[in-house]
C-alpha positions as CSV (number, residue, x, y, z in Angstrom):
1,M,30.0,-1.5,2.7
2,D,29.1,-0.5,-0.9
3,N,27.5,3.0,-1.1
4,P,26.3,3.4,-4.7
5,L,26.1,7.2,-4.8
6,L,29.5,7.7,-3.2
7,D,31.0,5.1,-5.6
8,V,29.6,6.9,-8.7
9,L,30.8,10.3,-7.4
10,R,34.3,8.9,-6.8
11,G,34.5,7.3,-10.2
12,K,34.0,3.7,-9.0
13,M,31.7,1.2,-10.6
14,P,28.6,0.9,-8.2
15,V,26.8,-2.3,-7.4
16,E,23.6,-0.6,-8.6
17,R,22.7,2.7,-10.3
18,P,22.0,5.2,-7.5
19,I,18.6,7.0,-7.4
20,W,17.6,9.9,-5.3
21,F,15.2,12.9,-5.8
22,M,16.3,16.5,-6.0
23,R,13.6,17.5,-3.5
24,Q,12.9,14.4,-1.5
25,A,10.8,15.6,1.5
26,G,7.8,17.8,0.9
27,R,4.1,18.3,0.5
28,Y,3.5,15.2,-1.6
29,L,4.2,13.0,1.4
30,P,1.3,12.7,3.9
31,E,3.8,11.8,6.7
32,Y,5.6,15.1,6.0
33,R,2.4,17.1,6.2
34,E,1.7,15.5,9.6
35,V,5.1,16.5,10.9
36,R,4.9,20.0,9.4
37,A,1.6,20.5,11.2
38,R,3.2,19.5,14.5
39,A,6.2,21.8,14.0
40,G,4.4,25.1,13.6
41,S,6.2,27.3,11.1
42,F,8.4,26.0,8.3
43,L,11.5,27.5,9.9
44,D,10.5,25.9,13.2
45,L,10.7,22.6,11.4
46,C,14.0,23.4,9.8
47,Y,15.5,24.2,13.2
48,N,14.0,21.3,15.2
49,P,16.7,18.6,14.8
50,S,14.5,15.7,15.9
51,L,11.7,16.6,13.5
52,A,14.0,17.7,10.6
53,C,15.8,14.3,11.0
54,E,12.4,12.5,10.8
55,V,11.4,14.4,7.7
56,T,14.9,13.8,6.1
57,L,14.5,10.1,6.5
58,Q,10.9,9.8,5.4
59,P,11.6,9.4,1.6
60,V,14.4,7.0,2.3
61,H,12.0,4.7,4.3
62,R,9.2,5.1,1.8
63,F,11.1,4.8,-1.5
64,D,14.4,3.1,-0.5
65,V,16.4,5.7,-2.4
66,N,20.2,5.7,-2.3
67,A,20.6,9.0,-0.5
68,A,19.0,11.1,2.2
69,I,19.0,14.9,1.5
70,L,19.1,17.1,4.5
71,F,15.8,18.9,5.2
72,A,16.7,22.6,5.5
73,D,16.4,25.6,3.2
74,I,18.8,27.7,1.2
75,L,17.7,30.8,3.2
76,V,19.3,29.4,6.4
77,V,22.5,31.2,5.3
78,P,21.1,34.8,5.3
79,H,19.0,34.0,8.4
80,A,22.1,32.8,10.2
81,M,23.9,36.0,9.0
82,G,21.4,38.1,10.9
83,L,18.9,38.9,8.2
84,G,15.2,38.6,9.1
85,V,13.6,35.7,7.3
86,R,10.0,34.3,7.6
87,F,7.8,32.1,5.5
88,E,4.2,33.2,4.8
89,E,1.6,30.6,3.9
90,G,0.7,31.0,0.2
91,E,3.4,33.6,-0.3
92,G,6.7,32.0,0.3
93,P,9.8,33.5,1.9
94,V,9.9,37.1,3.1
95,L,13.3,38.6,3.9
96,E,14.7,41.9,5.1
97,K,16.4,43.5,2.1
98,V,20.0,44.2,1.6
99,K,20.2,47.4,-0.5
100,D,23.6,48.9,-0.1
101,L,27.1,48.4,1.3
102,N,26.0,49.3,4.8
103,G,23.5,46.4,4.6
104,V,26.3,44.0,3.6
105,I,28.6,45.3,6.3
106,Q,26.0,44.6,9.0
107,L,25.7,41.0,8.1
108,K,27.4,38.8,10.6
109,S,29.4,35.6,10.3
110,L,27.2,32.5,10.5
111,K,30.0,30.3,12.1
112,D,28.7,30.2,15.6
113,S,25.1,30.9,14.9
114,D,22.3,28.9,16.6
115,E,20.7,28.3,13.1
116,V,23.8,26.5,11.8
117,Y,24.2,24.6,15.1
118,R,20.7,23.2,14.8
119,V,21.1,22.3,11.2
120,C,24.3,20.4,12.0
121,E,22.6,18.7,14.9
122,T,20.1,17.4,12.3
123,V,22.9,16.2,10.1
124,A,24.4,14.3,13.0
125,K,21.1,12.7,13.9
126,V,20.4,11.6,10.4
127,R,23.9,10.2,9.9
128,A,23.5,8.1,13.1
129,R,20.2,6.6,11.9
130,L,21.1,6.2,8.2
131,D,22.0,2.8,6.7
132,S,25.7,2.9,5.8
133,R,24.9,1.9,2.2
134,K,23.0,5.2,1.8
135,A,24.7,8.6,1.5
136,L,23.8,11.8,3.3
137,I,23.7,14.9,1.1
138,G,24.1,18.4,2.7
139,F,23.5,21.5,0.7
140,C,23.4,25.3,0.4
141,G,22.2,27.8,-2.2
142,G,24.5,29.3,-4.8
143,P,25.7,32.9,-4.0
144,W,23.8,34.5,-6.9
145,T,20.5,32.8,-6.0
146,V,20.8,33.6,-2.3
147,A,21.8,37.2,-3.1
148,S,18.8,37.6,-5.3
149,Y,16.5,36.7,-2.4
150,M,18.3,39.0,-0.1
151,I,18.1,41.9,-2.5
152,E,14.5,41.4,-3.6
153,G,13.1,40.5,-0.1
154,G,11.7,37.2,-1.3
155,S,10.5,35.5,-4.4
156,S,10.4,37.8,-7.4
157,D,11.5,38.4,-11.0
158,R,14.9,39.4,-9.6
159,V,15.0,42.7,-11.6
160,R,16.9,44.6,-8.9
161,A,19.4,41.9,-8.5
162,K,20.0,41.6,-12.2
163,V,20.5,45.3,-12.5
164,A,23.0,45.3,-9.7
165,A,24.9,42.4,-11.4
166,L,24.8,44.1,-14.8
167,R,26.2,47.3,-13.4
168,G,28.8,45.5,-11.3
169,E,27.9,47.6,-8.3
170,G,30.5,47.4,-5.5
171,W,28.0,46.5,-2.8
172,F,26.7,43.7,-4.9
173,R,30.2,42.3,-5.4
174,A,30.8,42.6,-1.7
175,L,27.6,40.6,-1.0
176,I,28.6,37.8,-3.4
177,E,32.0,37.7,-1.7
178,R,30.4,37.4,1.7
179,L,28.1,34.6,0.5
180,V,31.0,32.6,-0.9
181,I,32.8,32.8,2.4
182,E,29.8,31.9,4.5
183,S,28.6,29.2,2.2
184,V,32.0,27.4,2.5
185,S,31.8,27.7,6.3
186,Y,28.2,26.4,6.3
187,L,28.9,23.4,4.0
188,S,32.1,22.6,5.9
189,A,30.2,22.5,9.2
190,Q,27.7,20.1,7.6
191,I,30.6,17.9,6.5
192,V,32.1,17.8,9.9
193,A,28.7,16.9,11.3
194,G,28.4,13.9,9.0
195,A,27.4,15.0,5.5
196,Q,29.1,12.7,2.9
197,V,28.2,14.7,-0.2
198,V,27.3,18.4,-0.5
199,Q,25.4,20.1,-3.3
200,I,25.2,23.8,-4.3
201,F,21.8,24.8,-5.6
202,D,22.0,27.9,-7.9
203,S,18.4,27.9,-8.8
204,W,18.4,31.1,-10.9
205,A,21.8,30.6,-12.5
206,G,20.4,30.5,-16.0
207,E,19.1,34.1,-15.7
208,L,22.5,35.7,-16.0
209,M,24.4,35.6,-19.2
210,G,27.8,36.6,-20.6
211,H,30.3,38.3,-18.2
212,C,27.6,38.5,-15.4
213,S,27.2,34.7,-15.5
214,D,31.0,34.2,-15.5
215,E,31.6,36.6,-12.6
216,F,28.6,36.0,-10.4
217,V,27.6,32.4,-11.1
218,T,30.6,30.4,-12.3
219,A,33.4,32.1,-10.5
220,P,31.7,31.9,-7.0
221,L,30.8,28.3,-7.5
222,K,34.4,27.5,-8.6
223,R,35.7,29.2,-5.4
224,I,33.4,27.3,-3.1
225,V,34.2,23.9,-4.8
226,A,38.0,24.6,-4.6
227,E,37.9,25.6,-0.9
228,L,35.8,22.6,0.0
229,K,38.1,20.3,-1.8
230,A,41.1,21.8,0.0
231,R,39.4,21.3,3.4
232,H,37.6,18.0,2.7
233,P,39.2,16.3,-0.3
234,E,37.3,13.1,0.2
235,V,33.9,14.8,0.0
236,P,32.3,15.0,-3.5
237,V,30.6,18.3,-4.4
238,I,27.6,18.5,-6.8
239,V,26.8,21.8,-8.6
240,F,23.3,22.4,-9.8
241,A,23.0,25.5,-12.0
242,R,19.4,25.5,-13.1
243,G,18.8,26.8,-16.7
244,F,22.5,26.6,-17.8
245,G,21.6,24.4,-20.7
246,F,24.5,23.9,-23.1
247,R,26.8,25.7,-20.7
248,H,26.8,22.8,-18.3
249,V,29.9,21.3,-19.9
250,R,31.8,24.5,-19.5
251,L,30.5,24.8,-15.9
252,A,31.8,21.3,-15.1
253,E,35.3,22.2,-16.5
254,A,35.4,25.6,-14.8
255,T,34.3,24.6,-11.3
256,G,35.9,21.2,-11.0
257,A,32.7,19.8,-9.4
258,S,32.5,16.1,-8.8
259,C,29.1,16.1,-10.5
260,I,26.8,18.5,-12.4
261,G,23.1,18.3,-11.7
262,V,20.8,19.0,-14.7
263,E,17.1,19.6,-14.8
264,S,14.9,17.5,-17.2
């Protein structure tokens, strides 16, 4: 059957213009708030495949959009790597901090983690219930954005992370390297479970400039896209580098992404 989003991402003329929202499931939906209350904590909801599947499908049922976006969080990756993560009401995410090379070395592979297993179970459940004309989008955070949360311990102005990037500190480079490797593993697992498209969210990409942007935003994104294309050549990859502005064209050329997301 026709799948408008997949058709567009593969360069085919769709039967209709595909529409989906960047953040489809959330506080604006009363049905989401009801499920969120039943789940307990935000992470409990992310790791409950039945409830996460229900929340993923809510916007599709309500708005008849052309794609379902997996309900999860970009901080699943550091959590699955063994870093303590929790969400405080009114405060947002709180993480254990990675401060040096020893902290990077202590991070584990997420490959066989319970967190990834549960997310992939959600993917499989959604795919089984999703209309074949609607695509399922999986995602992860960009290495720079995820690294900034790990370094700062949560939401912040990212000063420590920016300083580490500007100085090109060895432990920071090692952290970015680990996140590239683990992000590929995570997205690949989602694809195997049933994701038809994957997107990389680099929410703080626009805050690095010059050589820092090239080395710690563009280059890691390029590597992730290339590795995913090698493993899953049929699966489109969307790159969203928030704040990149006029650099989006160069980003598209550099990464080889199937699609570039831009903010309005």
